[in-house]
GUMITI-964605 format. One record per atom (N, C-alpha, C): residue in one letter; x, y, z. Coordinates in steps of 0.1 Angstrom, whole numbers, padded with zeros to 4 digits, always signed. Layout:
<nodes>
AXYZ;...
</nodes>
This chain:
<nodes>
X+0630+0580+0283;X+0644+0583+0282;X+0645+0570+0268;X+0644+0584+0261;X+0651+0577+0245;X+0666+0572+0244;X+0662+0556+0239;X+0678+0550+0233;X+0682+0559+0222;X+0700+0557+0228;X+0709+0563+0220;X+0716+0553+0212;X+0715+0559+0200;X+0726+0547+0194;X+0737+0542+0192;X+0743+0534+0204;X+0762+0531+0207;X+0774+0537+0194;X+0782+0547+0203;X+0794+0547+0194;X+0804+0547+0194;X+0806+0540+0207;X+0822+0531+0212;X+0819+0519+0222;X+0820+0508+0213;X+0814+0495+0220;X+0824+0485+0231;X+0831+0487+0240;X+0831+0479+0244;X+0830+0459+0243;X+0838+0446+0236;X+0840+0437+0234;X+0846+0435+0239;X+0840+0420+0249;X+0851+0415+0254;X+0851+0401+0249;X+0862+0391+0252;X+0866+0385+0246;X+0868+0384+0225;X+0875+0395+0222;X+0875+0402+0209;X+0886+0392+0203;X+0889+0387+0208;X+0901+0386+0199;X+0901+0366+0196;X+0885+0362+0197;X+0886+0347+0200;X+0875+0350+0186;X+0867+0330+0184;X+0859+0329+0168;X+0850+0340+0168;X+0838+0337+0179;X+0830+0349+0177;X+0832+0364+0180;X+0838+0370+0186;X+0843+0379+0191;X+0850+0388+0184;X+0860+0381+0177;X+0863+0389+0164;X+0854+0391+0155;X+0843+0382+0147;X+0834+0387+0136;X+0824+0399+0142;X+0827+0397+0156;X+0815+0409+0158;X+0820+0420+0162;X+0834+0426+0165;X+0848+0439+0161;X+0842+0439+0147;X+0843+0430+0138;X+0844+0434+0121;X+0832+0439+0119;X+0822+0433+0120;X+0807+0441+0117;X+0807+0458+0128;X+0812+0453+0137;X+0806+0467+0144;X+0817+0477+0132;X+0831+0474+0134;X+0838+0485+0123;X+0832+0488+0108;X+0831+0478+0101;X+0825+0478+0089;X+0812+0492+0091;X+0806+0492+0103;X+0788+0505+0102;X+0799+0513+0111;X+0811+0519+0112;X+0816+0528+0116;X+0817+0529+0129;X+0817+0521+0137;X+0812+0519+0152;X+0825+0516+0161;X+0832+0530+0170;X+0844+0525+0171;X+0842+0512+0183;X+0860+0502+0183;X+0854+0497+0189;X+0867+0493+0203;X+0865+0492+0212;X+0876+0485+0222;X+0879+0475+0226;X+0885+0466+0223;X+0882+0454+0225;X+0891+0448+0241;X+0885+0440+0246;X+0890+0429+0258;X+0895+0417+0256;X+0907+0415+0252;X+0916+0404+0253;X+0924+0402+0265;X+0928+0389+0266;X+0944+0384+0273;X+0954+0381+0269;X+0955+0381+0255;X+0963+0384+0251;X+0970+0400+0242;X+0979+0403+0245;X+0983+0417+0240;X+0988+0411+0227;X+0992+0402+0224;X+0999+0395+0208;X+0988+0398+0201;X+0980+0390+0201;X+0969+0388+0198;X+0958+0403+0194;X+0957+0411+0202;X+0953+0424+0198;X+0955+0433+0190;X+0973+0427+0193;X+0979+0433+0182;X+0980+0432+0166;X+0981+0417+0166;X+0974+0409+0146;X+0966+0416+0147;X+0951+0418+0155;X+0939+0421+0149;X+0945+0435+0147;X+0953+0444+0150;X+0953+0459+0147;X+0956+0454+0135;X+0966+0452+0133;X+0971+0452+0119;X+0966+0448+0108;X+0960+0441+0112;X+0954+0428+0101;X+0937+0445+0097;X+0937+0453+0098;X+0927+0460+0101;X+0930+0477+0100;X+0941+0482+0089;X+0949+0491+0093;X+0936+0501+0088;X+0924+0498+0080;X+0922+0507+0077;X+0910+0513+0093;X+0910+0504+0099;X+0901+0510+0111;X+0910+0516+0121;X+0927+0512+0127;X+0935+0519+0133;X+0925+0530+0137;X+0919+0538+0135;X+0916+0553+0138;X+0905+0546+0150;X+0902+0532+0148;X+0887+0534+0158;X+0884+0520+0163;X+0894+0515+0162;X+0894+0501+0170;X+0913+0502+0177;X+0909+0498+0191;X+0922+0500+0201;X+0919+0487+0210;X+0926+0481+0224;X+0928+0471+0224;X+0931+0473+0242;X+0926+0467+0254;X+0927+0461+0266;X+0933+0454+0269;X+0940+0449+0278;X+0947+0436+0281;X+0941+0428+0293;X+0930+0423+0296;X+0926+0422+0309;X+0926+0405+0311;X+0938+0403+0319;X+0941+0389+0323;X+0932+0379+0328;X+0925+0385+0335;X+0917+0377+0342;X+0904+0388+0345;X+0894+0386+0332;X+0883+0389+0335;X+0872+0387+0349;X+0878+0377+0359;X+0868+0377+0368;X+0867+0385+0381;X+0873+0391+0381;X+0875+0399+0395;X+0871+0411+0394;X+0861+0417+0404;X+0854+0427+0402;X+0865+0444+0405;X+0866+0450+0389;X+0873+0461+0387;X+0877+0457+0376;X+0884+0453+0374;X+0892+0449+0368;X+0888+0456+0354;X+0872+0459+0349;X+0874+0468+0335;X+0866+0481+0340;X+0868+0488+0351;X+0870+0502+0351;X+0878+0509+0350;X+0891+0507+0344;X+0901+0511+0335;X+0897+0512+0317;X+0889+0502+0317;X+0884+0502+0304;X+0874+0508+0297;X+0856+0513+0310;X+0851+0519+0304;X+0851+0538+0305;X+0862+0542+0299;X+0862+0559+0292;X+0852+0553+0282;X+0843+0564+0280;X+0838+0567+0266;X+0828+0556+0262;X+0826+0544+0274;X+0820+0534+0262;X+0803+0537+0266;X+0798+0534+0258;X+0781+0530+0258;X+0781+0524+0256;X+0778+0511+0254;X+0775+0502+0254;X+0785+0487+0253;X+0784+0479+0256;X+0792+0468+0258;X+0783+0451+0253;X+0793+0441+0248;X+0787+0430+0243;X+0800+0421+0247;X+0792+0413+0250;X+0800+0404+0263;X+0806+0388+0261;X+0813+0386+0248;X+0813+0372+0244;X+0822+0368+0249;X+0833+0373+0261;X+0839+0360+0269;X+0833+0351+0277;X+0842+0342+0278;X+0836+0333+0288;X+0843+0319+0286;X+0843+0312+0301;X+0856+0304+0300;X+0853+0292+0294;X+0860+0280+0289;X+0853+0268+0289;X+0871+0258+0289;X+0871+0249+0298;X+0883+0238+0297;X+0876+0226+0296;X+0881+0213+0285;X+0882+0202+0290;X+0884+0198+0302;X+0895+0202+0307;X+0906+0195+0313;X+0906+0197+0332;X+0886+0200+0336;X+0886+0205+0347;X+0892+0199+0360;X+0894+0203+0370;X+0895+0192+0380;X+0884+0199+0389;X+0883+0210+0383;X+0874+0215+0398;X+0862+0225+0388;X+0851+0219+0389;X+0838+0225+0382;X+0840+0239+0383;X+0832+0241+0401;X+0831+0246+0403;X+0846+0263+0403;X+0851+0264+0404;X+0863+0274+0405;X+0872+0273+0395;X+0870+0261+0383;X+0876+0268+0370;X+0863+0270+0358;X+0852+0266+0362;X+0841+0271+0349;X+0831+0279+0355;X+0823+0274+0365;X+0808+0278+0367;X+0813+0292+0373;X+0820+0294+0388;X+0826+0305+0389;X+0828+0320+0383;X+0838+0311+0377;X+0850+0325+0364;X+0835+0332+0359;X+0826+0326+0352;X+0816+0323+0342;X+0808+0340+0352;X+0800+0331+0361;X+0797+0339+0367;X+0804+0356+0376;X+0817+0353+0375;X+0821+0362+0381;X+0821+0368+0366;X+0824+0368+0355;X+0830+0380+0347;X+0814+0387+0341;X+0806+0380+0345;X+0792+0385+0346;X+0797+0394+0351;X+0794+0397+0362;X+0791+0406+0378;X+0805+0415+0374;X+0815+0408+0366;X+0828+0421+0368;X+0820+0429+0356;X+0820+0425+0346;X+0816+0436+0334;X+0805+0443+0341;X+0793+0441+0346;X+0785+0445+0347;X+0782+0457+0361;X+0790+0454+0366;X+0795+0458+0379;X+0800+0475+0370;X+0810+0470+0358;X+0820+0478+0358;X+0809+0495+0349;X+0799+0484+0343;X+0789+0494+0333;X+0784+0501+0341;X+0776+0500+0356;X+0770+0507+0360;X+0775+0516+0372;X+0786+0520+0368;X+0795+0525+0381;X+0787+0538+0374;X+0790+0549+0385;X+0785+0560+0386;X+0793+0569+0376;X+0781+0578+0368;X+0793+0584+0351;X+0790+0575+0343;X+0784+0562+0343;X+0789+0554+0331;X+0777+0562+0321;X+0782+0558+0310;X+0775+0560+0293;X+0767+0547+0291;X+0775+0536+0294;X+0768+0525+0287;X+0752+0522+0288;X+0743+0517+0278;X+0729+0520+0280;X+0723+0506+0274;X+0731+0497+0274;X+0730+0480+0265;X+0738+0471+0269;X+0741+0465+0272;X+0747+0449+0275;X+0741+0439+0265;X+0751+0435+0261;X+0743+0422+0251;X+0751+0410+0255;X+0749+0399+0261;X+0755+0391+0262;X+0755+0374+0253;X+0765+0368+0255;X+0766+0355+0246;X+0763+0342+0252;X+0752+0343+0254;X+0751+0328+0268;X+0751+0319+0258;X+0747+0308+0257;X+0745+0300+0253;X+0730+0288+0249;X+0728+0280+0238;X+0721+0270+0236;X+0721+0258+0251;X+0736+0258+0251;X+0731+0246+0262;X+0727+0259+0276;X+0721+0270+0278;X+0716+0274+0288;X+0702+0269+0285;X+0698+0262+0272;X+0686+0263+0270;X+0679+0251+0270;X+0685+0246+0266;X+0686+0228+0265;X+0689+0217+0274;X+0675+0211+0271;X+0674+0199+0280;X+0676+0184+0275;X+0690+0183+0281;X+0696+0173+0269;X+0695+0166+0275;X+0688+0158+0288;X+0684+0145+0291;X+0669+0139+0292;X+0659+0150+0279;X+0649+0144+0277;X+0643+0142+0262;X+0637+0137+0255;X+0633+0135+0247;X+0619+0144+0244;X+0619+0152+0240;X+0607+0160+0238;X+0599+0157+0231;X+0582+0159+0231;X+0570+0153+0224;X+0579+0163+0206;X+0569+0154+0198;X+0573+0152+0184;X+0566+0170+0184;X+0571+0178+0174;X+0571+0191+0170;X+0570+0203+0177;X+0574+0196+0194;X+0583+0208+0201;X+0591+0214+0199;X+0595+0228+0204;X+0603+0236+0194;X+0609+0247+0209;X+0622+0247+0206;X+0629+0257+0222;X+0633+0273+0211;X+0620+0279+0224;X+0623+0290+0222;X+0635+0299+0239;X+0633+0311+0233;X+0643+0316+0246;X+0638+0316+0259;X+0621+0312+0256;X+0618+0310+0271;X+0621+0296+0281;X+0629+0292+0275;X+0634+0277+0278;X+0647+0278+0290;X+0648+0273+0296;X+0655+0275+0306;X+0659+0254+0307;X+0674+0246+0310;X+0682+0237+0307;X+0676+0240+0325;X+0666+0223+0330;X+0668+0225+0346;X+0679+0220+0350;X+0693+0224+0344;X+0704+0212+0353;X+0703+0225+0367;X+0710+0215+0379;X+0712+0222+0393;X+0723+0227+0398;X+0727+0237+0403;X+0738+0239+0407;X+0741+0230+0414;X+0742+0221+0417;X+0746+0213+0426;X+0750+0204+0421;X+0745+0194+0410;X+0743+0186+0399;X+0756+0193+0395;X+0758+0207+0386;X+0772+0214+0376;X+0780+0216+0387;X+0781+0214+0400;X+0794+0214+0406;X+0797+0203+0412;X+0792+0193+0408;X+0794+0181+0413;X+0803+0174+0406;X+0813+0172+0414;X+0832+0162+0414;X+0827+0156+0398;X+0819+0148+0401;X+0816+0133+0393;X+0806+0138+0378;X+0800+0153+0377;X+0797+0159+0365;X+0811+0164+0354;X+0808+0157+0347;X+0818+0158+0335;X+0819+0173+0331;X+0829+0180+0327;X+0829+0192+0322;X+0821+0203+0312;X+0816+0189+0304;X+0802+0196+0294;X+0788+0198+0301;X+0791+0189+0316;X+0779+0194+0325;X+0780+0204+0331;X+0794+0205+0334;X+0798+0223+0339;X+0801+0234+0331;X+0793+0229+0320;X+0797+0242+0309;X+0783+0243+0310;X+0775+0233+0309;X+0757+0240+0302;X+0756+0247+0317;X+0760+0243+0327;X+0754+0248+0338;X+0766+0260+0345;X+0775+0266+0337;X+0783+0276+0336;X+0777+0292+0327;X+0774+0284+0321;X+0766+0290+0314;X+0745+0295+0318;X+0745+0287+0320;X+0729+0285+0327;X+0731+0300+0337;X+0741+0297+0346;X+0737+0304+0362;X+0749+0317+0359;X+0759+0316+0346;X+0760+0327+0338;X+0748+0341+0341;X+0741+0337+0325;X+0735+0348+0323;X+0721+0348+0339;X+0720+0337+0343;X+0712+0341+0353;X+0715+0353+0360;X+0732+0353+0363;X+0731+0362+0369;X+0735+0380+0367;X+0730+0373+0358;X+0730+0387+0344;X+0716+0392+0344;X+0707+0382+0343;X+0690+0393+0341;X+0694+0388+0361;X+0697+0388+0369;X+0693+0391+0381;X+0700+0400+0384;X+0714+0411+0381;X+0722+0422+0387;X+0708+0429+0375;X+0706+0434+0364;X+0699+0440+0363;X+0685+0443+0370;X+0676+0432+0373;X+0663+0431+0382;X+0665+0440+0395;X+0678+0438+0400;X+0680+0439+0411;X+0684+0457+0414;X+0698+0456+0407;X+0705+0468+0406;X+0698+0479+0405;X+0690+0475+0394;X+0684+0489+0377;X+0689+0496+0379;X+0703+0490+0371;X+0715+0499+0367;X+0709+0505+0355;X+0712+0516+0348;X+0711+0527+0339;X+0708+0519+0323;X+0714+0507+0320;X+0711+0500+0308;X+0704+0488+0308;X+0698+0481+0299;X+0693+0468+0297;X+0700+0458+0289;X+0695+0446+0294;X+0701+0437+0291;X+0697+0428+0276;X+0703+0422+0264;X+0699+0411+0251;X+0708+0402+0260;X+0702+0387+0259;X+0711+0375+0260;X+0707+0372+0243;X+0720+0364+0237;X+0718+0352+0230;X+0721+0342+0234;X+0716+0334+0233;X+0717+0321+0235;X+0721+0314+0223;X+0731+0310+0211;X+0734+0303+0202;X+0735+0284+0202;X+0735+0279+0194;X+0739+0259+0192;X+0754+0266+0188;X+0757+0251+0179;X+0767+0253+0177;X+0772+0261+0166;X+0787+0266+0161;X+0788+0278+0156;X+0803+0271+0149;X+0798+0272+0136;X+0807+0274+0120;X+0814+0288+0115;X+0827+0283+0106;X+0819+0295+0100;X+0835+0300+0098;X+0841+0306+0090;X+0852+0310+0086;X+0857+0322+0096;X+0870+0325+0100;X+0878+0326+0111;X+0886+0340+0109;X+0883+0350+0115;X+0890+0367+0115;X+0899+0363+0124;X+0901+0358+0134;X+0905+0361+0149;X+0922+0355+0138;X+0931+0360+0150;X+0947+0354+0143;X+0940+0337+0145;X+0945+0330+0132;X+0947+0310+0146;X+0964+0312+0138;X+0972+0306+0142;X+0982+0307+0132;X+0985+0292+0130;X+0972+0276+0130;X+0977+0266+0125;X+0961+0266+0133;X+0959+0251+0124;X+0943+0243+0124;X+0944+0236+0141;X+0955+0234+0145;X+0953+0226+0163;X+0949+0241+0171;X+0954+0254+0165;X+0943+0265+0175;X+0926+0264+0171;X+0925+0263+0161;X+0911+0260+0159;X+0899+0262+0165;X+0893+0271+0169;X+0879+0262+0184;X+0872+0260+0178;X+0867+0250+0185;X+0864+0239+0191;X+0850+0231+0180;X+0841+0237+0177;X+0832+0238+0170;X+0840+0237+0154;X+0849+0244+0151;X+0849+0243+0138;X+0863+0234+0136;X+0866+0229+0147;X+0879+0219+0149;X+0873+0208+0143;X+0860+0204+0149;X+0850+0192+0147;X+0852+0192+0135;X+0842+0203+0123;X+0843+0202+0111;X+0852+0202+0102;X+0862+0205+0106;X+0874+0207+0094;X+0880+0188+0102;X+0876+0182+0109;X+0883+0169+0114;X+0876+0162+0101;X+0861+0164+0101;X+0855+0157+0089;X+0861+0157+0074;X+0865+0174+0069;X+0877+0176+0059;X+0889+0165+0059;X+0894+0163+0073;X+0905+0155+0074;X+0901+0140+0074;X+0896+0140+0072;X+0892+0123+0069;X+0897+0111+0087;X+0883+0118+0096;X+0884+0112+0109;X+0876+0101+0106;X+0876+0091+0110;X+0866+0080+0110;X+0864+0068+0122;X+0851+0067+0127;X+0838+0075+0121;X+0840+0087+0121;X+0831+0095+0114;X+0821+0109+0116;X+0819+0107+0132;X+0821+0126+0133;X+0815+0126+0146;X+0804+0127+0152;X+0803+0126+0167;X+0783+0126+0163;X+0784+0140+0167;X+0770+0145+0165;X+0764+0154+0170;X+0759+0156+0190;X+0757+0170+0195;X+0757+0168+0208;X+0742+0176+0206;X+0746+0184+0197;X+0726+0195+0195;X+0726+0192+0177;X+0713+0194+0174;X+0711+0191+0157;X+0711+0206+0152;X+0712+0218+0160;X+0711+0235+0155;X+0726+0240+0153;X+0726+0251+0148;X+0740+0255+0146;X+0738+0277+0138;X+0748+0276+0137;X+0743+0291+0129;X+0759+0297+0130;X+0763+0305+0114;X+0770+0306+0107;X+0779+0321+0117;X+0792+0315+0125;X+0791+0327+0130;X+0792+0343+0121;X+0790+0346+0113;X+0786+0358+0108;X+0776+0361+0110;X+0764+0354+0106;X+0751+0353+0113;X+0749+0359+0127;X+0756+0350+0136;X+0758+0354+0157;X+0759+0366+0154;X+0772+0374+0144;X+0778+0388+0147;X+0768+0396+0143;X+0762+0393+0134;X+0750+0400+0134;X+0739+0407+0142;X+0736+0391+0144;X+0727+0393+0154;X+0733+0397+0169;X+0743+0401+0175;X+0746+0405+0187;X+0749+0419+0179;X+0751+0428+0172;X+0751+0438+0168;X+0736+0444+0167;X+0727+0438+0162;X+0711+0442+0159;X+0708+0439+0170;X+0709+0430+0184;X+0707+0432+0193;X+0711+0446+0204;X+0723+0446+0192;X+0724+0464+0203;X+0721+0477+0195;X+0718+0475+0183;X+0707+0487+0177;X+0693+0487+0178;X+0688+0481+0178;X+0678+0481+0177;X+0675+0481+0191;X+0663+0490+0197;X+0660+0499+0208;X+0645+0483+0216;X+0639+0479+0203;X+0629+0469+0207;X+0634+0460+0214;X+0648+0455+0212;X+0656+0445+0211;X+0661+0439+0230;X+0654+0455+0236;X+0663+0454+0250;X+0653+0445+0259;X+0660+0436+0270;X+0652+0432+0280;X+0648+0413+0272;X+0652+0413+0260;X+0645+0404+0252;X+0660+0390+0251;X+0652+0378+0252;X+0665+0367+0251;X+0659+0361+0235;X+0672+0358+0230;X+0671+0350+0222;X+0680+0337+0221;X+0669+0326+0206;X+0682+0322+0197;X+0684+0320+0185;X+0698+0326+0183;X+0703+0326+0170;X+0707+0313+0162;X+0697+0309+0156;X+0703+0295+0149;X+0692+0291+0133;X+0701+0286+0128;X+0696+0288+0113;X+0684+0275+0114;X+0675+0277+0103;X+0663+0270+0105;X+0667+0256+0101;X+0679+0259+0091;X+0685+0243+0090;X+0687+0231+0097;X+0688+0227+0097;X+0693+0213+0104;X+0708+0209+0100;X+0717+0206+0104;X+0730+0201+0103;X+0735+0189+0106;X+0740+0180+0101;X+0749+0166+0103;X+0766+0166+0098;X+0777+0157+0105;X+0785+0154+0097;X+0787+0148+0091;X+0772+0141+0085;X+0773+0138+0073;X+0774+0144+0064;X+0760+0150+0063;X+0758+0164+0052;X+0770+0172+0053;X+0779+0179+0060;X+0793+0179+0058;X+0802+0175+0047;X+0799+0161+0048;X+0810+0151+0046;X+0804+0154+0030;X+0791+0151+0026;X+0786+0152+0015;X+0795+0165+0004;X+0790+0173+0012;X+0793+0189+0007;X+0807+0190-0001;X+0815+0189+0012;X+0830+0187+0010;X+0835+0181-0001;X+0830+0169-0002;X+0828+0160-0013;X+0826+0167-0028;X+0812+0174-0028;X+0808+0178-0035;X+0822+0191-0041;X+0821+0197-0034;X+0826+0209-0033;X+0842+0214-0041;X+0849+0203-0032;X+0860+0198-0038;X+0866+0186-0042;X+0876+0189-0052;X+0881+0178-0062;X+0887+0163-0046;X+0900+0177-0043;X+0906+0172-0030;X+0901+0167-0017;X+0892+0170-0016;X+0882+0160-0009;X+0877+0146-0008;X+0879+0144-0019;X+0871+0134-0025;X+0880+0121-0022;X+0891+0124-0014;X+0901+0112-0012;X+0907+0115+0003;X+0901+0128+0011;X+0902+0127+0020;X+0891+0125+0029;X+0879+0131+0030;X+0868+0127+0036;X+0864+0111+0038;X+0862+0108+0051;X+0858+0094+0049;X+0845+0089+0041;X+0846+0079+0039;X+0839+0066+0029;X+0827+0059+0041;X+0830+0062+0051;X+0821+0052+0060;X+0815+0059+0067;X+0807+0062+0061;X+0790+0072+0069;X+0783+0068+0057;X+0768+0076+0060;X+0761+0073+0047;X+0758+0085+0049;X+0760+0085+0028;X+0760+0094+0022;X+0744+0100+0015;X+0743+0112+0014;X+0731+0113+0007;X+0720+0120+0011;X+0721+0112+0033;X+0712+0118+0038;X+0711+0132+0044;X+0703+0138+0036;X+0692+0151+0049;X+0696+0148+0059;X+0699+0154+0069;X+0700+0157+0086;X+0681+0158+0090;X+0682+0154+0103;X+0668+0158+0106;X+0666+0162+0124;X+0659+0167+0126;X+0663+0173+0137;X+0651+0162+0149;X+0655+0153+0158;X+0644+0155+0168;X+0632+0165+0174;X+0644+0181+0169;X+0629+0189+0176;X+0636+0201+0168;X+0623+0210+0173;X+0630+0226+0167;X+0636+0236+0174;X+0637+0240+0167;X+0647+0257+0177;X+0643+0266+0169;X+0637+0277+0175;X+0634+0292+0173;X+0644+0300+0166;X+0647+0299+0155;X+0656+0312+0151;X+0650+0319+0144;X+0635+0314+0140;X+0629+0326+0135;X+0625+0338+0137;X+0623+0336+0154;X+0624+0356+0159;X+0638+0360+0159;X+0652+0357+0156;X+0658+0363+0158;X+0659+0370+0140;X+0655+0365+0131;X+0650+0366+0113;X+0646+0373+0112;X+0630+0377+0125;X+0619+0383+0121;X+0623+0398+0130;X+0629+0399+0140;X+0629+0411+0153;X+0639+0417+0150;X+0653+0407+0148;X+0663+0414+0140;X+0670+0418+0126;X+0664+0410+0121;X+0666+0413+0105;X+0679+0399+0102;X+0681+0393+0107;X+0692+0384+0101;X+0690+0372+0095;X+0697+0376+0084;X+0693+0358+0071;X+0704+0352+0072;X+0698+0345+0076;X+0711+0330+0077;X+0714+0332+0065;X+0726+0324+0066;X+0735+0313+0057;X+0734+0301+0056;X+0734+0287+0044;X+0732+0280+0042;X+0741+0276+0046;X+0738+0257+0049;X+0751+0248+0056;X+0760+0248+0047;X+0759+0249+0033;X+0766+0245+0022;X+0775+0257+0022;X+0772+0269+0026;X+0776+0284+0022;X+0787+0281+0034;X+0786+0279+0045;X+0798+0284+0058;X+0800+0269+0057;X+0804+0261+0054;X+0811+0246+0051;X+0820+0250+0040;X+0817+0256+0032;X+0822+0258+0015;X+0834+0268+0027;X+0830+0282+0028;X+0842+0291+0027;X+0849+0286+0038;X+0842+0279+0050;X+0850+0276+0066;X+0865+0266+0055;X+0860+0253+0052;X+0868+0242+0042;X+0882+0254+0034;X+0872+0260+0022;X+0885+0267+0012;X+0897+0274+0021;X+0887+0286+0032;X+0897+0290+0046;X+0911+0284+0046;X+0907+0271+0050;X+0915+0266+0066;X+0924+0258+0056;X+0919+0252+0041;X+0927+0247+0033;X+0937+0252+0024;X+0932+0263+0024;X+0941+0270+0013;X+0952+0284+0024;X+0947+0283+0035;X+0957+0290+0048;X+0962+0284+0060;X+0958+0271+0062;X+0962+0268+0073;X+0965+0254+0069;X+0964+0243+0065;X+0963+0234+0059;X+0979+0229+0050;
</nodes>
């Protein structure tokens, strides 16, 4: 059966940082979007900010997307899905109940709804995470590069262990939710195929409703803390990153390109980053930052990564052209300074 280009896409997590960029990318291509969101207010704000797309954009409120059946009513007319939404909380008291099972059940819920008899869905793009790829407890050999074939070795037992941190549980939630998606496609043999994207740190301008700096997503909040003069500068968990606009493009190209079906990608810039490098960029680009950014760091040192990350496959097979880290930092910091700070 030939692959039909989608015309009406359901985007979960549509009012969040990544999801809103995906929505805008689809709309700019003339593709109709139904956004699933937990917040009716944010959906209304998103639509009000895009009056030119009013006929092609609507929202459905799904307060708990982990329950099987909650997406059934949202599927009418939908022929593709981009599943961005996933839970993440720092202050978990039960890793399995609050992080891991919700992520797994959310995937099962959207895939089950998409597989119902009569469904027109032909492809689902899943936002996984580099956390499902990287083994943060290992020291890879020189020249090692992570690709879409790698999986973090975390066991389910360790992920749900009460002694494990929420970061460990998050890594588990992304791994086991993605595995659940691949298992669903293998065992249920639905009429759609699957593409998984495993991005690392995501930075860049925001296009979703953000009332103040305190409501920035985690990665951007850390980046802004550099501009705000955090001392010392934060450490990094992984040296890989991507601009949110490039990640949205990767999602949409993964949806549109027939040959992407069944594949797993790591969308990641070939340029390593560090917060020291971000501080240099800010001081160089904004006069006000010279008096704001901490001086307690090693200026002028270009970052280097301890391992490689294969973002080139996304560039080659999905046609994504990556922003430079300087472009991303400047665009984000200017936006926050002008509108939120």
